[in-house]
N, C-alpha and C positions, 0 to 999 in steps of 0.2 A: 820745756818739760811740763813747766808749771803751765805752761798755754797746755797744751795736749791736757793733762789734767782737770782741769776746769773746762773747756770743751765739753771731755767725755765728762764729765759728774752733769756740765747741764746737757746733754744729748738723752741721757737717761735719763735726771728730772724728768724735762718735756714727753720723754718717749713712756712712764709711766702717768701721766696722768690720763690719755687716751685709756688703759688699759684696766683702769678703774673705772674712770667710765663704759666701760665696754662692761666689767664686770657689773659694775651697779642697772642698768640697761637690762642683763641678762636677767638678774636677779627676780625683777622687777617684770618681767617676760613670763619669769614660770608661778609669782606671786597670781597673775590674773587667767593663768591658764588654769593654777590650780584655785580658784573663785569661780574657776566657770564647768569647770571640773565636777564640782562640790553641787554647783547649782543643777547642770545637768542628772546631776543623780539623787538629789531630789524633785525634781519634775520626772524622771523617769519610774522611779518609785512611787509616785504619787499615781501616775497616768498606769501604773500596773497594778494599781489597789484598786483603782474604779475598772479594772476591767474583768479583777475575780470577783468582785461586786457582784458585776452587771452578770457575767454568767454565772455563780451565785443563785440569782434572781433567777435569769432564764431556766436552768436547770430545774429549782424550783418545779417552776411553771410548767415543764416538761413533765416533773413526774405525776404535780396533778391531774394532769391532758393524758396520761399510761391510766392513773386511779381510775378516774373515770370512763375513758374506755374498754377496762377492764371487768367495771360491774355493767354495761352495756352488753356486753359478751352474755355474759352471764346470762341477762334478764333475756336477751333478747334465743339465747339457746337450753331455757327453758322450756322442759315436756308440755303443759300447758298451753304455751305458745304456739308453739311447733303442731302440736297437736289442730289450737280453734285459726289458725291463718291457712294449715292446712282443709279446715271444711268448711270455711269463711271465702279463703280467696282463690284457692285452688279445687274448690267442690266434689274436696274426697270423701268413702266415707267410711269409716268403722268395716273390716270384713267381719260377715254375718257367716258364712261359709267356713270346713276346715280350705286349707288351702292343696291345692291338686297337685297329686303325686306323677309328675311329666317324666317316665322314660328315658335315658341317655341313646342317641340314635349307635344302631350299631357299625364297627368299625367297619373300614372298608380294607376285607382283608383278602388269599384267596381261600376256594371255597375247604377247604382243609382245615381250613379255621372254624370249623361249623359245629365244632363240635365246642370249643370253646364259646360260643354264642350262645347256641342251647344254654348251656350253665348257667348265663348272667342269665336268659331270659329275654335274648334280641334278634333273636328268628330274624327271616325276613317271612314275609307270607306266604310266599311261590315258596319255599322251605317247609311250609307249615301244612301249606295241604298237599305235596307229596307226602309227606310224614304221616297224612291222614286217606289219602287213597293208597297210600301204600299195608294199611294199618286196616282195611275195611278190605283190601281183597285179596288179607290173610286166609 
């Protein structure tokens, strides 16, 4: 019996050593993984900060360009500049006579709408002649 106990103790003592080595290796692997994670996090933070600064600079350049383009729009759409371009490049002149009032064309409808046309002053020439001949025939 003593031999059995001694044998069990020897087995237990021998099997405890690989467990301890395994635990140490696992702890070392975890420590290395945590260190790598810490280094990666710092590198990633640095990269994001550099990207943010680059984007801030790009945004400022775009805002400056937008302000420059808005000023150009204001300058190009001024009345004086438009008049100058119209007269020099396009050969347009200021009108001296008042605009001509052109009456609208009479609507094409049935003959019974003649009274409606006459009310607007847009009767046909042949209708005016008939009316003139009726007036002189009286």
